[in-house]
C-alpha positions as CSV (number, residue, x, y, z in Angstrom):
1,X,46.0,108.0,3.4
2,X,47.4,104.8,4.8
3,X,49.0,104.2,8.1
4,X,51.2,101.2,9.1
5,X,50.9,100.0,12.7
6,X,53.5,97.5,14.0
7,X,53.3,96.2,17.6
8,X,56.2,93.9,18.5
9,X,56.3,92.0,21.8
10,X,58.5,89.2,23.0
11,X,59.9,86.9,20.4
12,X,59.0,83.2,20.7
13,X,61.6,81.4,22.7
14,X,62.3,84.3,25.0
15,X,61.2,84.5,28.6
16,X,61.0,86.4,31.8
17,X,63.0,85.5,34.9
18,X,61.3,85.2,38.3
19,X,62.5,88.6,39.5
20,X,60.5,91.3,37.6
21,X,59.9,95.0,37.6
22,X,56.6,95.4,35.9
23,X,55.8,98.8,34.5
24,X,52.9,100.3,32.5
25,X,52.8,102.6,29.5
26,X,50.1,103.9,27.2
27,X,50.5,105.3,23.7
28,X,47.7,106.6,21.4
29,X,47.0,108.9,18.5
30,X,43.8,110.8,17.6
31,X,42.3,110.3,14.1
32,X,43.1,113.2,11.8
33,X,41.2,112.3,8.6
34,X,42.8,108.9,8.0
35,X,40.6,106.5,6.0
36,X,42.8,103.4,5.8
37,X,45.0,101.7,8.3
38,X,47.5,98.9,7.7
39,X,47.9,97.3,11.1
40,X,50.7,94.8,11.8
41,X,50.8,93.3,15.3
42,X,53.5,91.0,16.7
43,X,53.5,89.8,20.3
44,X,55.6,86.9,21.6
45,X,54.6,86.1,25.2
46,X,52.0,87.1,27.7
47,X,48.3,88.1,27.2
48,X,47.0,90.2,24.3
49,X,43.6,91.8,23.6
50,X,42.5,93.5,20.4
51,X,39.2,95.4,20.1
52,X,37.6,98.4,18.5
53,X,38.0,101.7,20.3
54,X,35.0,103.6,21.6
55,X,36.8,106.9,21.4
56,X,38.1,109.2,18.6
57,X,41.5,107.6,18.7
58,X,43.0,106.1,15.6
59,X,44.7,103.6,17.8
60,X,45.6,103.1,21.4
61,X,47.9,100.5,23.2
62,X,48.2,100.0,26.9
63,X,51.2,97.8,27.7
64,X,52.4,96.1,30.9
65,X,56.0,95.0,30.5
66,X,59.0,93.7,32.4
67,X,61.3,96.7,32.7
68,X,64.3,94.7,33.7
69,X,64.5,93.0,30.3
70,X,62.4,95.1,27.9
71,X,61.7,98.8,27.1
72,X,58.7,100.2,25.2
73,X,59.1,101.6,21.7
74,X,56.9,104.2,20.1
75,X,57.8,105.9,16.8
76,X,55.7,107.7,14.3
77,X,57.0,109.0,10.9
78,X,54.7,111.7,9.5
79,X,56.3,111.5,6.0
80,X,55.1,108.0,5.2
81,X,52.6,107.7,8.1
82,X,54.3,104.6,9.6
83,X,53.9,103.9,13.3
84,X,55.9,101.4,15.3
85,X,54.8,100.4,18.8
86,X,56.1,97.7,21.1
87,X,59.0,96.6,23.3
88,X,62.7,95.9,22.6
89,X,65.2,93.8,24.5
90,X,67.4,95.4,27.1
91,X,70.9,94.0,27.1
92,X,72.0,90.7,25.4
93,X,71.3,88.1,28.1
94,X,69.5,85.0,27.1
95,X,66.0,84.6,28.4
96,X,63.8,81.6,28.8
97,X,60.1,81.0,29.6
98,X,60.0,78.4,32.3
99,X,56.6,78.8,33.9
100,X,53.2,80.5,33.3
101,X,54.0,83.1,36.0
102,X,56.7,84.4,33.7
103,X,54.2,85.4,31.1
104,X,53.0,88.5,33.0
105,X,53.3,90.9,30.1
106,X,50.0,92.2,28.8
107,X,49.0,94.4,25.8
108,X,45.6,95.9,25.0
109,X,45.3,97.4,21.6
110,X,42.3,99.3,20.3
111,X,41.7,100.3,16.7
112,X,39.3,102.8,15.2
113,X,36.1,101.4,13.7
114,X,36.0,104.4,11.3
115,X,38.8,103.5,9.0
116,X,39.4,100.6,6.6
117,X,41.8,98.2,8.2
118,X,44.2,95.6,6.7
119,X,45.2,93.5,9.7
120,X,48.4,91.3,10.1
121,X,48.8,89.6,13.5
122,X,51.6,87.2,14.6
123,X,51.7,85.6,18.1
124,X,54.1,83.4,20.0
125,X,53.4,82.0,23.5
126,X,50.4,84.2,23.9
127,X,46.9,83.9,25.3
128,X,45.0,86.1,22.9
129,X,41.5,87.5,22.5
130,X,40.7,89.4,19.3
131,X,37.3,91.1,18.9
132,X,37.1,92.2,15.3
133,X,33.4,92.7,15.2
134,X,32.4,96.3,14.3
135,X,35.8,97.1,12.6
136,X,36.1,98.0,8.9
137,X,38.2,94.9,8.1
138,X,39.2,94.7,4.4
139,X,41.6,91.7,4.8
140,X,43.3,89.9,7.6
141,X,46.1,87.5,8.5
142,X,46.3,86.0,11.9
143,X,49.1,83.6,12.8
144,X,49.8,81.8,16.1
145,X,52.4,79.3,17.2
146,X,52.2,77.9,20.8
147,X,49.2,79.9,22.0
148,X,45.5,79.9,23.0
149,X,43.7,82.3,20.7
150,X,40.0,83.3,20.3
151,X,39.0,85.4,17.3
152,X,35.5,86.9,17.5
153,X,33.2,88.8,15.1
154,X,30.5,89.6,17.6
155,X,29.1,92.2,15.3
156,X,29.1,92.4,11.5
157,X,32.1,93.8,9.7
158,X,31.2,97.2,8.4
159,X,33.4,96.9,5.3
160,X,33.7,94.4,2.5
161,X,36.5,91.9,3.2
162,X,38.3,90.0,0.5
163,X,40.3,87.4,2.4
164,X,40.9,86.2,6.0
165,X,43.9,83.9,6.6
166,X,44.1,82.0,9.9
167,X,47.2,79.9,10.8
168,X,47.7,78.1,14.1
169,X,50.7,75.8,15.1
170,X,50.7,73.9,18.3
171,X,47.7,75.9,19.5
172,X,44.1,75.9,20.8
173,X,42.3,78.1,18.3
174,X,38.7,79.3,18.1
175,X,37.1,81.6,15.5
176,X,33.6,82.7,16.4
177,X,30.8,84.0,14.1
178,X,32.9,84.0,11.0
179,X,29.7,84.8,9.1
180,X,30.0,88.3,10.5
181,X,33.4,88.8,9.0
182,X,32.0,89.6,5.5
183,X,35.1,87.9,4.0
184,X,34.7,86.2,0.6
185,X,37.6,83.8,1.1
186,X,38.5,82.3,4.5
187,X,41.4,79.9,4.9
188,X,42.7,78.0,8.0
189,X,46.0,76.2,8.2
190,X,46.7,74.3,11.4
191,X,49.4,72.1,12.8
192,X,48.7,70.3,16.2
193,X,45.8,71.4,18.4
194,X,42.1,71.7,18.8
195,X,40.4,74.0,16.4
196,X,36.8,75.3,16.2
197,X,35.5,77.3,13.3
198,X,32.1,78.7,14.0
199,X,30.5,79.8,10.7
200,X,27.4,81.5,12.2
201,X,26.6,85.2,11.8
202,X,25.0,87.5,9.2
203,X,26.0,86.2,5.8
204,X,25.6,88.9,3.1
205,X,27.0,86.8,0.2
206,X,28.3,83.4,-0.7
207,X,31.8,82.5,0.5
208,X,34.5,79.9,0.5
209,X,36.4,78.2,3.4
210,X,39.6,76.1,2.9
211,X,40.7,74.3,6.0
212,X,43.9,72.3,6.3
213,X,44.7,70.4,9.5
214,X,47.8,68.2,10.1
215,X,47.0,66.7,13.5
216,X,44.4,67.3,16.1
217,X,40.7,67.9,15.9
218,X,38.7,70.3,13.7
219,X,35.1,71.2,14.7
220,X,32.9,73.0,12.1
221,X,29.9,74.8,13.6
222,X,27.4,75.4,10.7
223,X,24.1,77.3,10.9
224,X,21.1,75.3,9.6
225,X,19.9,78.1,7.3
226,X,23.2,78.1,5.3
227,X,23.6,76.0,2.2
228,X,26.9,74.1,2.5
229,X,28.9,72.2,-0.1
230,X,31.7,70.2,1.5
231,X,34.7,68.3,0.0
232,X,37.0,66.3,2.2
233,X,40.5,65.0,1.5
234,X,41.6,63.0,4.6
235,X,44.2,60.5,5.6
236,X,43.8,58.7,8.9
237,X,41.1,61.3,9.9
238,X,37.6,60.3,11.0
239,X,34.7,62.1,9.5
240,X,30.9,61.6,9.8
241,X,28.9,63.6,7.3
242,X,25.8,64.1,9.4
243,X,23.3,66.5,7.7
244,X,24.8,65.9,4.2
245,X,24.0,63.8,1.2
246,X,26.7,62.6,-1.2
247,X,26.7,64.2,-4.6
248,X,29.6,63.1,-6.8
249,X,32.8,64.1,-5.0
250,X,31.1,66.5,-2.7
251,X,28.7,66.5,0.3
252,X,25.6,68.7,0.0
253,X,23.7,69.9,3.0
254,X,19.9,69.2,3.2
255,X,17.9,71.9,1.4
256,X,21.0,73.3,-0.2
257,X,19.4,74.7,-3.4
258,X,16.7,76.6,-1.4
259,X,19.1,78.5,0.8
260,X,19.7,82.2,0.3
261,X,23.5,82.0,1.1
262,X,25.9,79.2,0.3
263,X,29.3,78.2,1.8
264,X,31.8,76.1,-0.2
265,X,34.1,74.2,2.2
266,X,37.2,72.2,1.4
267,X,38.9,70.2,4.2
268,X,42.3,68.5,4.1
269,X,43.0,66.5,7.2
270,X,45.8,64.0,7.9
271,X,45.5,62.7,11.4
272,X,42.6,63.5,13.8
273,X,38.9,64.1,13.8
274,X,36.7,66.3,11.6
275,X,33.4,67.0,13.4
276,X,30.3,68.8,12.2
277,X,27.9,70.6,14.6
278,X,24.7,72.0,13.2
279,X,23.4,75.0,15.1
280,X,20.3,77.2,15.0
281,X,20.8,80.4,13.0
282,X,20.3,82.7,16.0
283,X,23.1,81.1,18.1
């Protein structure tokens, strides 16, 4: 059985006025034999946390919202097992985010680590922390616009993951321990901002990473025990291939052939810096 989870927050470009009436609400559902979960999350402004639940719940969301301008929404349709969670606008007045204190809304979402999850996340002006380690992630799409986001795989993924797509606009973005994701194909598409892709973790198979950056800086953190093949297409971007030797159109890491796991990386960068940091495997 499959369940669709949609969590919709403030839309980008909306805001909260200085006078606020903040309220709390919590929604959850116990697991009743579900094996698969299609989770779609949208949150436009505020702070957001996603993590595995340590209870028997299939999902849980705790929401702090501005009751003068938004109301919570929670619907579940048993026929097709679709669940909608979030907030909707109250009235038709125009809203504008003018300072950080207006971003007081907060959502904490917990998902079951016992079901296979297809994850789709979209953020606006959000400070987000996503802990995906320990979930059974089969594929994922994470998109941010003007936000500060951290995606972590602190523990290995307990399912086999086909693809992980990461997209960041004018944002500060970090992805930590992507080796624990278990994903065969990882892609990153960035606009303007500082991006860190940490490829450490427990690699169980070879994988590919495609990273495209328009402007800003890209830092790749690579464990020394991983064999890395790197191709770079850059325009006005600086790149120093420390720890690599040139082999035709590619750069090959030292000791590549003798490594148990291999990562094939392609980078396209227009303006900015591409930096390589070699790290010890246990870090």
